[in-house]
C-alpha positions as a printed Julia matrix, in Angstrom:
478×3 Matrix{Float64}:
 -33.0   -15.56   30.37
 -31.32  -18.49   28.65
 -30.01  -21.71   30.14
 -26.92  -23.44   28.77
 -25.73  -26.58   30.59
 -25.21  -25.68   34.27
 -25.0   -21.95   33.62
 -27.89  -19.52   33.46
 -27.01  -16.55   31.24
 -28.96  -13.3    31.3
 -29.19  -11.71   27.85
 -29.91   -7.98   27.82
 -32.29   -6.87   25.08
 -31.38   -3.32   24.22
 -33.42   -0.56   22.64
 -31.95    2.21   20.53
 -29.76    4.5    22.65
 -29.5     2.11   25.6
 -26.12    1.17   27.06
 -24.65   -1.5    29.3
 -21.37   -2.3    31.04
 -19.01   -4.73   29.35
 -16.81   -6.91   31.57
 -15.6    -9.49   29.03
 -12.11   -8.81   27.66
 -12.89   -9.97   24.11
 -16.25   -9.26   22.51
 -17.66  -11.06   19.51
 -20.14   -8.84   17.66
 -22.4   -10.85   15.36
 -24.47   -8.91   12.85
 -27.44  -11.06   11.86
 -30.37  -10.99    9.45
 -32.83  -13.34    7.74
 -31.47  -14.17    4.29
 -33.99  -14.69    1.54
 -34.82  -14.08   -2.09
 -34.33  -10.43   -2.97
 -32.62   -9.52    0.3
 -29.33   -7.62   -0.17
 -26.12   -9.08    1.16
 -24.84   -7.47    4.38
 -21.28   -6.84    5.59
 -19.99   -6.02    9.06
 -17.1    -3.61    9.67
 -15.49   -1.65   12.5
 -13.84    1.76   12.96
 -11.29    2.41   15.71
 -11.8     6.0    16.88
  -9.86    8.41   19.07
 -11.39   10.97   21.44
 -11.89   13.23   18.41
 -14.34   10.69   16.98
 -12.1    10.03   13.99
  -9.62    7.37   12.89
  -5.86    7.92   13.15
  -5.34    6.57    9.63
  -7.05    4.37    7.04
  -5.53    1.42    8.89
  -8.12    1.93   11.66
 -10.87    0.64    9.38
 -11.47   -3.13    9.58
 -13.68   -4.57    6.85
 -13.77   -7.18    4.09
 -10.81   -5.7     2.18
  -8.76   -5.18    5.37
  -9.86   -7.97    7.71
  -7.45   -7.39   10.61
  -6.19   -4.32   12.39
  -2.41   -3.99   12.56
  -2.55   -4.36   16.36
  -4.58   -7.56   16.09
  -7.18   -6.0    18.4
 -10.02   -6.12   15.87
 -10.6    -8.91   13.36
 -13.25   -9.49   10.72
 -14.03  -13.18   11.1
 -15.91  -13.7     7.86
 -19.43  -14.39    6.83
 -21.84  -17.27    7.24
 -25.38  -17.53    5.94
 -27.34  -14.77    7.64
 -24.49  -13.39    9.79
 -21.14  -11.58    9.7
 -18.86  -11.34   12.75
 -16.11   -9.25   14.31
 -13.91   -9.9    17.35
 -12.75   -6.96   19.48
 -10.0    -7.55   22.07
 -10.53   -4.62   24.41
  -7.28   -5.21   26.32
  -5.19   -4.94   23.13
  -6.64   -1.66   21.91
  -4.24    1.28   22.14
  -4.85    3.75   24.96
  -5.69    6.45   22.41
  -8.63    4.41   21.07
 -11.75    5.58   22.88
 -14.45    3.97   20.75
 -14.97    1.08   18.37
 -17.9     1.73   16.06
 -19.6    -1.48   14.87
 -20.86   -0.79   11.37
 -22.72   -2.5     8.55
 -23.3    -1.98    4.84
 -25.43   -3.53    2.11
 -24.55   -4.31   -1.47
 -27.04   -3.27   -4.18
 -29.97   -2.46   -1.93
 -31.02   -0.78    1.31
 -31.34   -1.91    4.91
 -35.09   -1.54    4.58
 -34.92   -4.63    2.36
 -33.03   -6.65    5.01
 -35.44   -8.59    7.25
 -34.63   -9.39   10.86
 -31.63   -7.11   11.18
 -30.03   -7.41   14.61
 -26.73   -7.28   16.5
 -25.73   -9.8    19.17
 -22.79   -9.47   21.58
 -20.96  -12.49   22.99
 -18.13  -13.1    25.41
 -15.69  -14.53   22.86
 -13.9   -16.62   25.5
 -16.9   -18.38   27.02
 -19.35  -18.06   24.14
 -21.98  -16.6    26.47
 -24.43  -14.22   24.82
 -24.46  -10.81   26.54
 -26.84   -8.59   24.61
 -29.12   -8.3    21.58
 -30.17   -5.19   19.69
 -32.97   -5.48   17.11
 -32.83   -2.74   14.5
 -35.26   -1.13   12.09
 -34.12    0.68    8.97
 -35.38    2.23    5.75
 -33.47    3.71    2.78
 -30.05    3.55    4.49
 -27.2     1.7     2.78
 -24.75    1.91    5.72
 -25.38    1.67    9.43
 -23.67    2.16   12.78
 -25.36   -0.6    14.74
 -23.55    0.02   18.03
 -20.33    1.11   19.68
 -17.95   -0.07   22.38
 -16.61    2.93   24.31
 -14.45    3.75   27.32
 -16.0     5.38   30.34
 -14.05    6.02   33.56
 -11.49    3.36   32.75
 -14.05    0.67   31.89
 -15.74   -0.42   28.69
 -19.43   -0.06   27.85
 -21.65   -0.79   24.85
 -24.26    1.53   23.36
 -27.0     0.53   20.88
 -26.74    3.26   18.21
 -28.88    2.35   15.18
 -27.84    5.3    12.99
 -28.14    4.96    9.21
 -26.35    6.58    6.26
 -27.93    6.97    2.84
 -24.62    7.37    0.99
 -23.24    3.94    1.8
 -20.14    2.71    3.56
 -17.97    5.26    1.75
 -20.07    8.1     3.21
 -19.99    6.61    6.67
 -16.24    6.07    6.54
 -15.6     9.6     5.26
 -17.45   11.04    8.25
 -15.01    9.23   10.53
 -11.89   10.42    8.68
 -11.23    7.65    6.14
  -9.78    8.86    2.81
 -12.1     7.74    0.02
 -11.5     8.62   -3.63
 -14.38    8.77   -6.06
 -14.55    5.55   -8.02
 -13.01    5.79  -11.43
 -14.3     4.05  -14.57
 -12.61    0.68  -14.97
 -14.27   -0.72  -18.09
 -11.38    0.51  -20.22
  -7.78    1.37  -19.38
  -6.66    5.01  -19.38
  -5.86    6.34  -22.84
  -2.41    5.53  -24.12
  -0.47    8.54  -25.44
  -0.12    8.65  -29.2
   3.11    7.32  -30.58
   5.18    9.2   -33.07
   5.97    7.46  -36.29
   9.22    5.61  -35.7
  12.19    6.82  -37.65
  14.99    4.52  -38.69
  17.2     4.12  -35.65
  20.59    2.67  -35.0
  20.8    -0.77  -33.51
  20.77   -0.85  -29.7
  24.18    0.17  -28.48
  26.03    2.09  -25.88
  27.02    5.6   -26.94
  30.24    6.44  -25.13
  31.96    9.78  -25.8
  35.71    9.61  -25.85
  37.15    9.76  -22.34
  38.93   12.92  -21.33
  42.56   11.92  -21.41
  44.69   13.56  -18.75
  41.76   15.48  -17.25
  42.18   16.96  -13.8
  39.64   14.55  -12.37
  41.22   11.59  -14.12
  37.78   10.05  -14.65
  35.75    8.97  -17.66
  33.32   11.42  -19.21
  29.59   10.68  -18.83
  28.44    7.76  -20.99
  24.89    7.79  -22.34
  23.16    4.55  -23.29
  20.71    4.31  -26.16
  17.94    1.9   -25.2
  16.13   -0.39  -27.6
  12.71    0.99  -28.55
  13.52    4.46  -27.25
  13.09    5.86  -30.74
   9.41    4.87  -30.7
   8.49    7.0   -27.71
   6.43   10.17  -28.11
   8.68   13.11  -28.95
   8.31   14.94  -25.62
   8.83   11.78  -23.59
  11.87   10.85  -25.67
  13.41   14.29  -25.06
  12.78   14.04  -21.3
  14.31   10.59  -21.2
  17.42   11.73  -23.05
  17.97   14.7   -20.74
  17.41   12.59  -17.65
  19.89    9.94  -18.76
  22.48   12.67  -19.21
  21.83   13.96  -15.7
  22.09   10.46  -14.26
  25.35    9.9   -16.13
  26.75   13.17  -14.75
  25.75   12.17  -11.23
  27.42    8.77  -11.59
  30.56   10.33  -13.06
  30.89   12.58  -10.0
  31.31    9.38   -7.99
  33.7     7.71  -10.45
  31.0     5.33  -11.71
  30.58    6.47  -15.31
  30.62    2.9   -16.64
  28.47    1.35  -13.92
  25.8    -1.17  -14.9
  23.19   -2.35  -12.42
  19.85   -4.1   -12.32
  17.12   -1.65  -11.27
  13.92   -2.7    -9.48
  10.98   -0.38   -8.79
   8.61   -0.79   -5.8
   5.48    1.38   -5.55
   3.4     1.8    -2.4
  -0.3     1.3    -3.22
  -1.75    1.66    0.29
  -4.95    3.61    0.82
  -3.19    6.81    1.86
  -1.37    6.89   -1.5
  -4.59    7.29   -3.48
  -4.27   11.06   -3.87
  -0.72   10.73   -5.22
  -1.96    8.3    -7.87
  -4.98   10.44   -8.77
  -2.84   13.58   -9.19
  -0.39   11.76  -11.44
   2.5    12.03   -8.98
   3.24    8.3    -9.05
   3.15    8.17  -12.85
   5.6    11.07  -12.97
   7.93    9.39  -10.48
   7.79    6.16  -12.47
   8.75    7.93  -15.69
  11.72    9.52  -13.92
  12.81    6.13  -12.54
  12.54    4.56  -16.01
  15.44    6.82  -16.97
  17.54    5.27  -14.18
  16.9     1.81  -15.62
  17.58    3.05  -19.15
  20.97    4.41  -18.1
  22.09    1.71  -15.66
  20.51   -1.52  -16.89
  22.02   -2.76  -20.13
  18.72   -4.27  -21.35
  16.66   -1.15  -20.61
  14.12   -3.12  -18.58
  13.07   -2.7   -14.98
  11.31   -5.23  -12.75
   8.47   -3.71  -10.75
   6.26   -4.49   -7.76
   3.32   -2.81   -6.11
   2.23   -3.48   -2.54
  -0.13   -2.63    0.29
  -1.53   -5.43    2.46
   0.01   -7.84   -0.06
   2.72   -7.55   -2.72
   2.06   -8.03   -6.43
   4.61   -8.36   -9.23
   3.9    -6.04  -12.15
   4.98   -6.75  -15.73
   8.55   -5.67  -16.46
   8.78   -2.04  -17.51
  10.35   -1.9   -20.98
  11.55    1.62  -21.69
  10.34    1.53  -25.29
   6.82    0.72  -24.05
   6.72    3.31  -21.28
   3.48    5.14  -22.25
   1.45    1.91  -22.33
   3.03    0.68  -19.09
   2.18    3.9   -17.26
  -1.41    3.77  -18.49
  -1.99    0.13  -17.61
   0.03   -0.51  -14.47
   0.4     2.7   -12.44
  -2.92    2.49  -10.68
  -4.26    3.49   -7.3
  -3.95    0.72   -4.73
  -7.72    0.5    -4.2
  -9.65    2.4    -6.86
 -12.71    2.0    -4.66
 -12.13    0.91   -1.09
 -15.51   -0.75   -1.08
 -15.55   -2.47   -4.46
 -14.92   -6.05   -3.35
 -18.13   -7.43   -4.75
 -17.8    -5.68   -8.08
 -15.97   -7.99  -10.48
 -12.97   -6.44  -12.21
 -14.03   -4.94  -15.5
 -11.8    -4.97  -18.5
  -8.55   -6.07  -16.85
  -5.92   -6.18  -19.56
  -3.23   -8.88  -19.8
  -0.75   -8.47  -16.98
  -2.89   -6.03  -15.0
  -3.15   -6.75  -11.28
  -6.56   -6.91   -9.61
  -5.72   -4.24   -7.07
  -8.47   -5.36   -4.68
  -6.25   -8.32   -3.79
  -3.42   -5.91   -2.94
  -5.52   -4.22   -0.22
  -4.84   -0.88    1.48
  -2.64   -1.52    4.53
   1.16   -1.01    4.8
   3.06   -4.32    4.83
   6.48   -3.35    3.49
   8.19   -6.46    4.86
   6.19   -8.74    2.54
   7.29   -7.04   -0.66
  10.88   -6.75    0.61
  10.9   -10.53    1.15
   9.45  -11.13   -2.32
  12.04   -8.92   -4.02
  14.81  -10.64   -2.07
  13.54  -14.03   -3.28
  13.47  -12.78   -6.87
  17.08  -11.57   -6.65
  18.2   -14.91   -5.21
  16.33  -16.88   -7.89
  17.55  -14.65  -10.75
  21.23  -13.88  -10.08
  23.08  -11.42  -12.33
  26.73  -10.33  -12.28
  25.78   -6.7   -11.63
  24.57   -5.17   -8.35
  20.85   -4.55   -7.87
  19.43   -1.13   -6.97
  15.91   -1.18   -5.51
  14.01    2.12   -5.76
  11.29    1.88   -3.11
   8.62    4.62   -2.93
   6.31    5.05    0.07
   4.31    7.84    1.7
   5.01    6.59    5.21
   2.7     5.02    7.75
   5.4     2.41    8.44
   4.52    0.33   11.48
   5.99   -3.14   10.86
   9.35   -1.91   12.13
  10.64   -5.16   13.64
   9.69   -7.24   10.59
  11.19   -4.71    8.15
  14.4    -4.53   10.17
  14.72   -8.33   10.18
  14.32   -8.48    6.39
  16.83   -5.72    5.67
  19.36   -7.02    8.21
  19.13  -10.45    6.57
  19.66   -8.78    3.19
  23.02   -7.27    4.24
  24.92  -10.19    2.66
  23.03   -9.91   -0.64
  24.14   -7.86   -3.69
  21.26   -5.39   -3.3
  21.1    -1.75   -2.21
  17.7    -0.57   -0.96
  17.01    3.1    -1.68
  13.81    4.25    0.06
  12.17    7.51   -1.01
   9.47    9.1     1.14
   6.7    10.93   -0.67
   5.76   13.52    1.89
   4.21   11.88    4.94
   5.85   11.19    8.29
   6.1     7.94   10.26
   8.79    6.28    8.19
   9.8     4.3    11.24
  12.87    2.11   10.98
  13.65    3.31    7.43
  14.81    6.66    8.83
  16.95    4.98   11.48
  18.76    2.42    9.35
  21.84    4.56    8.81
  22.49    4.49   12.55
  21.53    0.89   13.31
  24.58   -1.05   14.55
  25.53   -4.66   13.97
  25.66   -4.74   10.16
  28.78   -5.43    8.1
  27.7    -2.87    5.51
  25.03   -0.18    5.26
  22.69   -1.56    2.58
  19.88    1.0     2.99
  19.46    4.62    1.95
  16.53    6.9     2.79
  15.41   10.43    2.05
  12.02   12.12    2.04
  10.8    14.54   -0.61
   7.78   16.47    0.64
   6.83   17.51   -2.88
   8.8    15.33   -5.25
   7.25   16.93   -8.33
   9.1    20.17   -7.44
  12.48   18.47   -6.97
  14.59   19.06  -10.13
  15.77   15.94  -11.94
  19.46   16.64  -11.29
  18.85   17.0    -7.54
  16.61   13.93   -7.4
  19.16   11.7    -9.16
  22.0    13.0    -6.99
  20.0    12.1    -3.88
  19.0     8.72   -5.28
  22.59    7.78   -6.04
  24.41    9.47   -3.16
  24.8     6.37   -0.93
  24.94    3.74   -3.68
  28.66    4.27   -4.49
  29.83    3.85   -0.88
  27.81    0.67   -0.58
  29.35   -0.64   -3.81
  32.85   -0.03   -2.46
  32.14   -1.66    0.89
  30.25   -4.6    -0.66
  33.17   -5.33   -3.01
  35.7    -5.14   -0.2
  33.66   -7.64    1.83
  33.13  -10.02   -1.09
  29.37   -9.4    -1.29
  29.97   -8.14   -4.85
  32.62   -9.33   -7.24
C-alpha cells in the first residue's frame, strides 16, 4: 500500500500468470530495469492482436521504428534511464482488437543480463500505480511481459513472463508480422557490367516522317534518343528501345505523339512491400518506368521519392545511369525491422537511411512533398506522377484533401496497385464529386511482372490524355 497526498493507492504485486481487472481507460505500461555497466539496453514494444492471436497487418506493431499506431490508441513514449514506456488507450482500440501484448527486447545481450527487470502499470490520467510484475529471465532476447485483454466486455491484465530466444524478430513473426532476413549492408548490390560505349550521335529526338494524308490524320510514333543511353548494358538498352516504341505507339493512339511531360516516380517502401523488393519486382517496375521518362521527358531524367512513415527524396534517375541507380536506390523500406541501433554501414552518396523512412503507410506526406516540389520547380510541360503502392491505405481523409487541393495544379497522379487490397480512396477518386477535373487515375495489377509492356503502358496512359484536354480547357495547363 502506498500513500500519495490525500489518496491511498493499493498496488497489486503480481506473480507470473496472475491477472487483475483494469478499470482505467488509459494505461501507462512502464518497463523498468536497473541500468549498469555491462547490462544490455532494453526496449518496450506492443502488438495489437485480434481473436486469432495475430496482427491484422504490420501496422499493428508499435515499437521504436513505428512509435504510434495509426489509430492513436497505442504510443511508444520513449526511453529514460532504466525505463521505457507505452500508453494504451483502451477506449480507442478497434472492436476487433482483443489483446495488446506488452513486449520487450534487448540489444546485444540477453534478459538474464538485465538486473531488476519489472513491469509497472499506471492509470495514465491520474498517475496512480496499479500493479507491478517482477520478472526473471535467462537466455531470452525478447519477452512478452504481460497483456491487456478483453473479457466479457471489460479489460483485464495478465502477467505473462514468456521469453523468446530468437529476439524481437522471432517474437513478432509468431504474431504475424512480416520479417525479412537481414541482408548484408556493408557494400551496395553489384552493379551490372557496362558495355564499352560506342560512338553515338549527339542527344536528339529521332522523329520518323509523319504519315501525310493517313486515314488517322495523326503523326507517326516519335522515338527519343536519350543522352547516355548508348552506355547501358546491351540487354537493358534493347529493352529500353522496345519499351520507348511501345510507349510512343500508345501515345499516338491518343493523338499525343509529340507530347513532352515531366515524369516523377514514387515507390512505396512500407513493411508489407519487403517481399516485392526482395523478389526484384520493384526494380523491374522502376526499369519499365524509366522508359516512360526516356520517351516523355526531354532531358531523360526522372525525379523519384520513396515513402513509408515518412517520405524521402531519392537522387534523380538518369536513364544513362540506370543500372547503378537500381542497385543503389531501389531498396526495401526497412531491410531489418529491428535494426535501429545498428549504424548504417557503407551508405553511398545519395543513399537514404531507410530506417528513417519507417514501415507504415503515410501516402499523404509524400503527396504533399511532391506537390511542393512541383510548385517550387515549375516547367512548361505537364507533370505525370507514377505512384506505386501495395495497398494498406488508411489515411483516406488526408489523402483526399491533398489530391483535391492538387486539382488546380498541372499534375496528373497515376496510382498503380501492386497486388494487395485496401486501396481506400484511391479506388474511389474517379467517382468523387466536387472537382473541376479528374486529376487521378488508378488501376491494380495483381502480378505486374506478368503484364506485357504494351498493356502496362496503355493502362498507365489511358486517363492522362483526357486530363490533359480538360486541364487545358480550364486553364490549368497552357
